[in-house]
DSSP file (Angstrom, degrees, kcal/mol; ACC not computed):
  #  RESIDUE AA STRUCTURE BP1 BP2  ACC     N-H-->O    O-->H-N    N-H-->O    O-->H-N    TCO  KAPPA ALPHA  PHI   PSI    X-CA   Y-CA   Z-CA
    1    1 A X              0   0    0      0, 0.0     2,-0.4     0, 0.0    24,-0.0   0.000 360.0 360.0 360.0 130.2   -6.2   -7.2  124.0
    2    2 A X        -     0   0    0     95,-0.1     2,-0.4   106,-0.0    95,-0.1  -0.610 360.0-140.4 -77.7 125.6   -4.4   -4.2  122.4
    3    3 A X  E     -A   25   0A   0     22,-0.7    22,-2.3    -2,-0.4     2,-0.4  -0.711  20.0-161.7 -85.2 137.9   -2.8   -5.1  119.1
    4    4 A X  E     -A   24   0A   0     -2,-0.4     2,-0.5    20,-0.2   107,-0.4  -0.969  13.3-171.9-127.7 134.4    0.6   -3.5  118.6
    5    5 A X  E     -A   23   0A   0     18,-2.0    18,-2.4    -2,-0.4     2,-0.3  -0.954  10.5-162.5-129.6 113.0    2.6   -2.9  115.4
    6    6 A X  E     +A   22   0A   0     -2,-0.5     2,-0.3    16,-0.2    16,-0.2  -0.652  17.6 159.6 -93.0 149.5    6.1   -1.6  115.7
    7    7 A X  E     +A   21   0A   0     14,-2.3    14,-2.7    -2,-0.3   106,-0.1  -0.966  35.2  72.8-155.8 169.3    8.0    0.0  112.8
    8    8 A X        +     0   0    0     -2,-0.3    11,-0.3     1,-0.3    14,-0.1   0.359  59.6 134.1 105.2  -4.9   10.9    2.2  112.0
    9    9 A X        +     0   0    0     12,-0.1     2,-0.3     9,-0.1    -1,-0.3  -0.131  20.8 129.0 -70.8 173.9   13.9    0.0  112.8
   10   10 A X  E     -d  115   0B   0    104,-0.7   106,-2.8   103,-0.1     2,-0.5  -0.986  56.9 -55.3 168.2-168.8   16.9   -0.4  110.5
   11   11 A X  E     +d  116   0B   0     -2,-0.3     2,-0.3   104,-0.2   106,-0.2  -0.878  54.0 165.1-103.2 129.4   20.6   -0.3  110.2
   12   12 A X  E     -d  117   0B   0    104,-2.6   106,-2.4    -2,-0.5     2,-0.1  -0.984  35.0-111.2-143.3 151.0   22.4    2.8  111.3
   13   13 A X  E >   -d  118   0B   0     -2,-0.3     3,-2.3   104,-0.2    72,-0.2  -0.475  51.2 -82.0 -79.0 154.6   26.0    3.8  112.2
   14   14 A X  T 3  S+     0   0    0    104,-2.5    72,-0.2     1,-0.3    -1,-0.1  -0.285 120.5  30.5 -54.4 137.4   27.1    4.6  115.7
   15   15 A X  T 3  S+     0   0    0     70,-3.1    69,-0.6     1,-0.3    -1,-0.3   0.238  99.4 115.5  92.9 -12.5   26.2    8.1  116.5
   16   16 A X    <   -     0   0    0     -3,-2.3    69,-2.3    69,-0.2     2,-0.3  -0.068  57.4-123.2 -82.4-174.6   23.2    8.1  114.2
   17   17 A X        +     0   0    0     66,-0.2     2,-0.3    67,-0.2    66,-0.2  -0.928  20.9 179.0-133.1 153.1   19.5    8.4  114.9
   18   18 A X  E     - B   0  82A   0     64,-2.1    64,-3.3    -2,-0.3     2,-0.5  -0.978  17.2-145.4-145.0 153.5   16.3    6.5  114.3
   19   19 A X  E     - B   0  81A   0    -11,-0.3     2,-0.3    -2,-0.3    62,-0.2  -0.980  15.8-159.2-123.3 121.0   12.7    7.0  115.2
   20   20 A X  E     - B   0  80A   0     60,-2.6    60,-2.1    -2,-0.5     2,-0.3  -0.685   4.5-159.6 -94.7 149.4   10.5    4.0  116.1
   21   21 A X  E     -AB   7  79A   0    -14,-2.7   -14,-2.3    -2,-0.3     2,-0.4  -0.944   7.4-167.0-126.7 150.7    6.7    4.0  115.9
   22   22 A X  E     -AB   6  78A   0     56,-1.8    56,-2.2    -2,-0.3     2,-0.5  -0.937   7.4-159.1-139.3 115.4    4.2    1.8  117.5
   23   23 A X  E     -AB   5  77A   0    -18,-2.4   -18,-2.0    -2,-0.4     2,-0.4  -0.815  10.1-159.0 -95.8 130.5    0.5    1.8  116.4
   24   24 A X  E     -A    4   0A   0     52,-2.8     2,-1.2    -2,-0.5   -20,-0.2  -0.901  13.6-141.1-113.7 136.9   -2.0    0.5  118.9
   25   25 A X  E     +A    3   0A   0    -22,-2.3   -22,-0.7    -2,-0.4     2,-0.3  -0.706  60.6 107.6 -98.0  84.1   -5.5   -0.8  118.0
   26   26 A X    >   -     0   0    0     -2,-1.2     3,-0.8   -24,-0.1    -2,-0.1  -0.971  61.8-142.8-155.6 143.2   -7.6    0.5  120.9
   27   27 A X  T 3  S+     0   0    0     -2,-0.3     3,-0.2     1,-0.2    49,-0.1   0.621 103.9  54.3 -80.5 -12.5  -10.2    3.2  121.2
   28   28 A X  T >   +     0   0    0      1,-0.2     3,-1.8     2,-0.1     4,-0.4  -0.077  65.8 131.8-111.9  34.5   -8.9    4.1  124.7
   29   29 A X  G X   +     0   0    0     -3,-0.8     3,-1.9     1,-0.3    -1,-0.2   0.868  66.2  61.6 -53.5 -42.1   -5.3    4.6  123.7
   30   30 A X  G 3  S+     0   0    0      1,-0.3    -1,-0.3    -3,-0.2    -2,-0.1   0.699  99.6  56.0 -63.5 -19.0   -5.1    7.9  125.6
   31   31 A X  G <  S+     0   0    0     -3,-1.8     2,-0.3     2,-0.1    -1,-0.3   0.552  94.4  87.2 -89.3  -7.9   -5.8    6.2  128.9
   32   32 A X  S <  S-     0   0    0     -3,-1.9     2,-0.3    -4,-0.4    19,-0.0  -0.696  73.0-132.7 -95.0 141.5   -2.9    3.7  128.6
   33   33 A X        -     0   0    0     -2,-0.3    65,-2.4    19,-0.1     2,-0.4  -0.681  31.0-153.7 -73.7 146.8    0.6    4.1  129.7
   34   34 A X  E     -FE  51  97B   0     17,-2.6    17,-2.9    -2,-0.3     2,-0.3  -0.978  13.0-173.2-129.5 141.1    2.8    2.9  126.8
   35   35 A X  E     -FE  50  96B   0     61,-3.0    61,-2.0    -2,-0.4     2,-0.4  -0.904  19.1-139.9-134.3 160.0    6.3    1.5  127.0
   36   36 A X  E     +FE  49  95B   0     13,-3.3    12,-2.4    -2,-0.3    13,-1.7  -0.952  23.4 174.3-116.2 140.3    9.3    0.5  124.9
   37   37 A X  E     -FE  47  94B   0     57,-3.3    57,-2.8    -2,-0.4     2,-0.3  -0.869  10.8-155.6-134.2 166.7   11.3   -2.6  125.6
   38   38 A X  E     -FE  46  93B   0      8,-2.4     8,-3.1    -2,-0.3     2,-0.4  -0.993   8.0-157.4-147.7 155.7   14.2   -4.3  123.8
   39   39 A X  E     - E   0  92B   0     53,-2.2    53,-2.3    -2,-0.3     2,-0.2  -0.949  10.5-160.8-137.4 115.4   15.8   -7.7  123.5
   40   40 A X    >   -     0   0    0      4,-0.5     3,-2.2    -2,-0.4    51,-0.1  -0.549  44.9 -75.5 -87.8 158.1   19.4   -8.2  122.3
   41   41 A X  T 3  S+     0   0    0      1,-0.3    -1,-0.1    -2,-0.2     3,-0.1  -0.296 118.4   5.2 -56.3 129.1   20.6  -11.5  121.1
   42   42 A X  T 3  S+     0   0    0      1,-0.2     2,-0.3    -3,-0.1    -1,-0.3   0.529 114.2  99.6  76.7   5.3   21.2  -13.9  123.9
   43   43 A X  S <  S-     0   0    0     -3,-2.2    -1,-0.2     1,-0.0     2,-0.1  -0.817  75.8-101.5-122.5 162.6   19.8  -11.5  126.5
   44   44 A X        -     0   0    0     -2,-0.3    -4,-0.5     1,-0.1     2,-0.1  -0.416  47.8 -90.8 -77.1 156.4   16.5  -11.1  128.3
   45   45 A X        -     0   0    0     -6,-0.2     2,-0.3    -2,-0.1    -6,-0.2  -0.427  51.9-164.7 -64.2 140.5   14.0   -8.4  127.3
   46   46 A X  E     -F   38   0B   0     -8,-3.1    -8,-2.4    -2,-0.1     2,-0.1  -0.925  21.9-100.0-134.3 157.1   14.6   -5.2  129.1
   47   47 A X  E     +F   37   0B   0     -2,-0.3   -10,-0.2    54,-0.3     3,-0.1  -0.450  35.2 167.7 -71.7 141.6   12.8   -1.9  129.8
   48   48 A X  E     -     0   0B   0    -12,-2.4    12,-2.6     1,-0.3     2,-0.3   0.675  59.4 -25.2-117.9 -56.2   13.7    1.1  127.8
   49   49 A X  E     -FG  36  59B   0    -13,-1.7   -13,-3.3    10,-0.2     2,-0.3  -0.990  46.6-159.9-161.7 153.2   11.1    3.8  128.4
   50   50 A X  E     -FG  35  58B   0      8,-2.2     8,-2.5    -2,-0.3     2,-0.5  -0.996   2.9-162.3-137.8 143.5    7.5    4.4  129.5
   51   51 A X  E     -FG  34  57B   0    -17,-2.9   -17,-2.6    -2,-0.3     6,-0.2  -0.993  19.2-140.9-124.4 124.5    5.2    7.3  129.0
   52   52 A X    >   -     0   0    0      4,-2.9     3,-1.9    -2,-0.5   -19,-0.1  -0.260  30.7-100.4 -78.4 168.7    2.2    7.5  131.3
   53   53 A X  T 3  S+     0   0    0      1,-0.3   -21,-0.1   -22,-0.2    -1,-0.1   0.821 125.2  53.1 -60.1 -30.8   -1.3    8.7  130.1
   54   54 A X  T 3  S-     0   0    0    -23,-0.1    -1,-0.3     2,-0.1   -21,-0.1   0.509 123.8-104.2 -83.2  -4.3   -0.6   12.1  131.6
   55   55 A X    <   +     0   0    0     -3,-1.9    -2,-0.1     1,-0.3     2,-0.1   0.337  69.3 145.7 102.9  -7.0    2.7   12.4  129.7
   56   56 A X        -     0   0    0     -5,-0.1    -4,-2.9     1,-0.1     2,-0.3  -0.432  36.2-147.5 -68.5 140.4    5.2   11.7  132.4
   57   57 A X  E     -G   51   0B   0     -6,-0.2     2,-0.4    -2,-0.1    -6,-0.2  -0.838  16.1-171.6-115.4 145.1    8.2    9.8  131.1
   58   58 A X  E     -G   50   0B   0     -8,-2.5    -8,-2.2    -2,-0.3     2,-0.3  -0.993   9.6-169.1-134.5 142.4   10.6    7.3  132.6
   59   59 A X  E     -G   49   0B   0     -2,-0.4   -10,-0.2   -10,-0.2     2,-0.2  -0.954  27.2-111.6-133.8 148.5   13.8    5.9  131.1
   60   60 A X    >>  -     0   0    0    -12,-2.6     3,-1.6    -2,-0.3     4,-1.2  -0.497  37.2-118.0 -67.1 148.0   16.3    3.2  131.7
   61   61 A X  T 34 S+     0   0    0      1,-0.3     3,-0.3     2,-0.2    -1,-0.1   0.840 111.4  64.1 -58.5 -33.0   19.6    4.6  132.8
   62   62 A X  T 34 S+     0   0    0      1,-0.2    -1,-0.3     3,-0.0   -14,-0.0   0.689 114.1  29.9 -67.8 -18.2   21.3    3.2  129.7
   63   63 A X  T X> S+     0   0    0     -3,-1.6     3,-2.4   -15,-0.2     4,-2.2   0.467  84.6 128.0-118.9  -5.6   19.3    5.4  127.4
   64   64 A X  T 3< S+     0   0    0     -4,-1.2     4,-0.1    -3,-0.3   -15,-0.0  -0.287  80.4  15.9 -58.6 132.2   18.6    8.5  129.5
   65   65 A X  T 34 S+     0   0    0      2,-0.5    -1,-0.3     1,-0.1     3,-0.1   0.257 125.6  59.1  88.4 -12.7   19.6   11.7  127.7
   66   66 A X  T <4 S+     0   0    0     -3,-2.4    17,-2.0     1,-0.2     2,-0.3   0.694  98.4  52.6-115.0 -34.0   19.7    9.9  124.3
   67   67 A X  E  <  -C   82   0A   0     -4,-2.2    -2,-0.5    15,-0.2     2,-0.4  -0.794  60.0-165.6-108.3 148.7   16.2    8.5  123.8
   68   68 A X  E     -C   81   0A   0     13,-2.4    13,-3.0    -2,-0.3     2,-0.4  -0.989   6.0-155.7-134.9 126.1   12.9   10.3  124.0
   69   69 A X  E     +C   80   0A   0     -2,-0.4     2,-0.3    11,-0.2    11,-0.2  -0.798  22.9 163.0 -97.5 141.7    9.5    8.7  124.2
   70   70 A X  E     -C   79   0A   0      9,-1.6     9,-3.0    -2,-0.4     2,-0.3  -0.942  20.0-147.0-149.1 169.3    6.4   10.5  123.1
   71   71 A X  E     -C   78   0A   0     -2,-0.3     2,-0.5     7,-0.3     7,-0.2  -0.988  11.1-156.5-143.2 151.1    2.9    9.8  122.1
   72   72 A X  E >>> -C   77   0A   0      5,-3.0     5,-1.9    -2,-0.3     3,-1.0  -0.907  10.2-172.1-125.2  99.9    0.2   11.1  119.7
   73   73 A X  G >45S+     0   0    0     -2,-0.5     3,-0.5     1,-0.3   -43,-0.2   0.797  83.9  61.1 -66.4 -28.1   -3.2   10.1  121.1
   74   74 A X  G 345S+     0   0    0      1,-0.2    -1,-0.3    -3,-0.1   -45,-0.0   0.791 113.9  36.3 -67.6 -26.1   -5.0   11.3  118.0
   75   75 A X  G <45S-     0   0    0     -3,-1.0    -1,-0.2     2,-0.2    -2,-0.2   0.357 104.8-126.0-106.1   3.2   -3.0    8.7  116.0
   76   76 A X  T <<5 +     0   0    0     -3,-0.5   -52,-2.8    -4,-0.5     2,-0.4   0.901  68.3 132.3  52.6  42.8   -2.9    6.0  118.7
   77   77 A X  E   < -BC  23  72A   0     -5,-1.9    -5,-3.0   -54,-0.2     2,-0.4  -0.970  45.6-161.6-133.2 139.6    0.8    5.9  118.3
   78   78 A X  E     -BC  22  71A   0    -56,-2.2   -56,-1.8    -2,-0.4     2,-0.3  -0.940  17.1-157.8-116.3 144.1    3.8    6.0  120.6
   79   79 A X  E     -BC  21  70A   0     -9,-3.0    -9,-1.6    -2,-0.4     2,-0.4  -0.805  14.2-157.5-120.1 157.5    7.3    7.0  119.4
   80   80 A X  E     -BC  20  69A   0    -60,-2.1   -60,-2.6    -2,-0.3     2,-0.6  -0.889  10.2-161.4-134.6 106.6   10.8    6.4  120.5
   81   81 A X  E     -BC  19  68A   0    -13,-3.0   -13,-2.4    -2,-0.4     2,-0.6  -0.783  11.5-165.7 -86.1 121.6   13.3    8.9  119.2
   82   82 A X  E     +BC  18  67A   0    -64,-3.3   -64,-2.1    -2,-0.6     2,-0.3  -0.940  11.2 173.5-116.9 115.9   16.8    7.4  119.5
   83   83 A X        +     0   0    0    -17,-2.0   -66,-0.2    -2,-0.6   -67,-0.2  -0.748  59.7  23.7-115.5 164.1   19.8    9.7  119.1
   84   84 A X  S    S-     0   0    0    -69,-0.6    -1,-0.2    -2,-0.3   -68,-0.2   0.901  84.9-160.2  48.9  48.1   23.5    9.1  119.6
   85   85 A X        -     0   0    0    -69,-2.3   -70,-3.1    -3,-0.2     2,-0.3  -0.245   8.0-158.7 -64.5 146.6   23.0    5.4  119.0
   86   86 A X    >   -     0   0    0    -72,-0.2     3,-2.3   -71,-0.1     4,-0.2  -0.851  31.8-109.8-121.3 156.4   25.6    2.9  120.2
   87   87 A X  G >  S+     0   0    0     -2,-0.3     3,-1.8     1,-0.3    30,-0.4   0.839 117.4  63.5 -55.2 -32.1   26.4   -0.7  119.1
   88   88 A X  G 3  S+     0   0    0      1,-0.3    -1,-0.3   -48,-0.0   -48,-0.0   0.557  88.3  69.8 -72.9  -5.1   25.0   -1.9  122.4
   89   89 A X  G <  S+     0   0    0     -3,-2.3    -1,-0.3     2,-0.0     2,-0.2   0.517  70.4 121.3 -83.4  -5.7   21.6   -0.5  121.5
   90   90 A X    <   +     0   0    0     -3,-1.8     2,-0.3    -4,-0.2    26,-0.2  -0.412  40.8 106.1 -61.1 124.3   21.3   -3.2  118.9
   91   91 A X  E    S- H   0 115B   0     24,-1.9    24,-2.8    -2,-0.2     2,-0.6  -0.968  76.1 -80.8-178.4 170.1   18.2   -5.2  119.6
   92   92 A X  E     -EH  39 114B   0    -53,-2.3   -53,-2.2    -2,-0.3     2,-0.4  -0.871  48.8-145.7 -89.2 128.1   14.7   -6.0  118.6
   93   93 A X  E     -EH  38 113B   0     20,-2.9    20,-2.0    -2,-0.6     2,-0.3  -0.824  18.7-176.9-103.3 134.1   12.5   -3.2  120.0
   94   94 A X  E     -E   37   0B   0    -57,-2.8   -57,-3.3    -2,-0.4     2,-0.3  -0.918  12.5-150.6-125.8 149.7    9.0   -3.8  121.2
   95   95 A X  E     +E   36   0B   0     -2,-0.3    15,-0.5   -59,-0.2     2,-0.3  -0.801  16.6 178.9-111.4 164.2    6.2   -1.6  122.5
   96   96 A X  E     -E   35   0B   0    -61,-2.0   -61,-3.0    -2,-0.3     2,-0.6  -0.984  29.9-115.1-157.1 162.0    3.5   -2.5  125.0
   97   97 A X  E    S+E   34   0B   0     -2,-0.3   -63,-0.3   -63,-0.2     2,-0.2  -0.899  70.3  74.5-104.4 119.8    0.6   -1.0  126.8
   98   98 A X  S    S-     0   0    0    -65,-2.4    -2,-0.1    -2,-0.6     8,-0.0  -0.814  75.0-108.3 154.5 164.7    0.9   -0.8  130.5
   99   99 A X  S    S+     0   0    0     -2,-0.2     2,-0.3   -49,-0.1   -65,-0.1   0.462  78.9 103.6-100.1  -3.0    2.7    1.0  133.3
  100  100 A X        -     0   0    0      1,-0.1   -65,-0.0   -67,-0.1     6,-0.0  -0.589  53.7-158.7 -85.5 142.0    5.1   -1.7  134.4
  101  101 A X  S    S+     0   0    0     -2,-0.3     2,-0.7   -54,-0.1   -54,-0.3   0.282  71.5  95.9 -95.5   9.4    8.8   -1.5  133.6
  102  102 A X    >   -     0   0    0      1,-0.1     3,-2.1   -56,-0.1     4,-0.1  -0.880  62.3-159.4-100.4 109.4    9.1   -5.3  134.1
  103  103 A X  G >  S+     0   0    0     -2,-0.7     3,-1.5     1,-0.3    -1,-0.1   0.734  86.1  71.6 -62.4 -20.5    8.7   -7.1  130.8
  104  104 A X  G 3  S+     0   0    0      1,-0.3    -1,-0.3   -59,-0.1    -3,-0.0   0.665  87.3  65.4 -69.0 -13.6    7.7  -10.3  132.6
  105  105 A X  G <  S+     0   0    0     -3,-2.1     2,-0.5     2,-0.0    -1,-0.3   0.459  86.9  83.8 -87.5   0.4    4.4   -8.8  133.5
  106  106 A X    <   -     0   0    0     -3,-1.5    -8,-0.0    -4,-0.1     3,-0.0  -0.891  52.3-174.4-108.6 131.2    3.3   -8.6  129.9
  107  107 A X        +     0   0    0     -2,-0.5     2,-0.4     1,-0.1    -1,-0.1   0.634  68.3  54.1 -96.8 -15.1    1.7  -11.6  128.2
  108  108 A X        +     0   0    0   -106,-0.0     2,-0.3  -105,-0.0    -1,-0.1  -0.962  58.1 177.2-126.1 138.4    1.4  -10.3  124.7
  109  109 A X        -     0   0    0     -2,-0.4   -13,-0.1   -13,-0.1   -15,-0.0  -0.986  22.3-131.0-134.8 147.1    4.1   -8.8  122.4
  110  110 A X        -     0   0    0    -15,-0.5  -105,-0.1    -2,-0.3    -1,-0.0   0.009  45.5 -85.4 -76.6-165.7    4.0   -7.6  118.8
  111  111 A X        -     0   0    0   -107,-0.4  -106,-0.1     1,-0.1    -1,-0.1   0.667  63.1-144.8 -81.8 -15.5    6.5   -8.6  116.2
  112  112 A X        -     0   0    0   -108,-0.1     2,-0.4   -17,-0.1   -18,-0.2   0.029   8.9-100.8  75.4 171.6    9.0   -5.9  117.2
  113  113 A X  E     - H   0  93B   0    -20,-2.0   -20,-2.9  -106,-0.1     2,-0.3  -0.999  29.7-122.6-135.9 133.0   11.3   -3.9  114.9
  114  114 A X  E     - H   0  92B   0     -2,-0.4  -104,-0.7   -22,-0.2     2,-0.5  -0.572  22.6-170.9 -82.1 130.7   15.0   -4.7  114.5
  115  115 A X  E     -dH  10  91B   0    -24,-2.8   -24,-1.9    -2,-0.3     2,-0.5  -0.987   4.4-176.5-118.2 123.7   17.5   -2.0  115.3
  116  116 A X  E     -d   11   0B   0   -106,-2.8  -104,-2.6    -2,-0.5     2,-0.6  -0.982   5.9-167.2-124.0 123.6   21.1   -2.6  114.3
  117  117 A X  E     -d   12   0B   0     -2,-0.5     2,-0.3   -30,-0.4  -104,-0.2  -0.941  10.1-154.3-113.7 118.3   23.9   -0.1  115.2
  118  118 A X  E      d   13   0B   0   -106,-2.4  -104,-2.5    -2,-0.6   -31,-0.1  -0.647 360.0 360.0 -93.1 148.5   27.2   -0.7  113.4
  119  119 A X              0   0    0     -2,-0.3    -1,-0.1  -106,-0.2  -106,-0.1   0.453 360.0 360.0 -90.0 360.0   30.5    0.6  114.9
């Protein structure tokens, strides 16, 4: 089981930016698709972005054009650059290893990192 540690969250004003990081403990990181998900208070966890092992990226419509997912295989780390943040982006953000955009298919989650966007 891949251990995941998210970091980089914080409090930011609307329109601001944050970069999240997720460090994965696996020697075969480069072979995994990696994804970001988020869960707002009172809502179900939802898909944000995925980057496949070959580098292809997929985004939820709600973040397309504002968020960018990237990876550094040498550091076993996946990033989420979040620009033009909105109050509705407020959530706990989680990463995971896998190609599915359905959070129900994942049995393990890290502790996540809180992102709060003030209006």
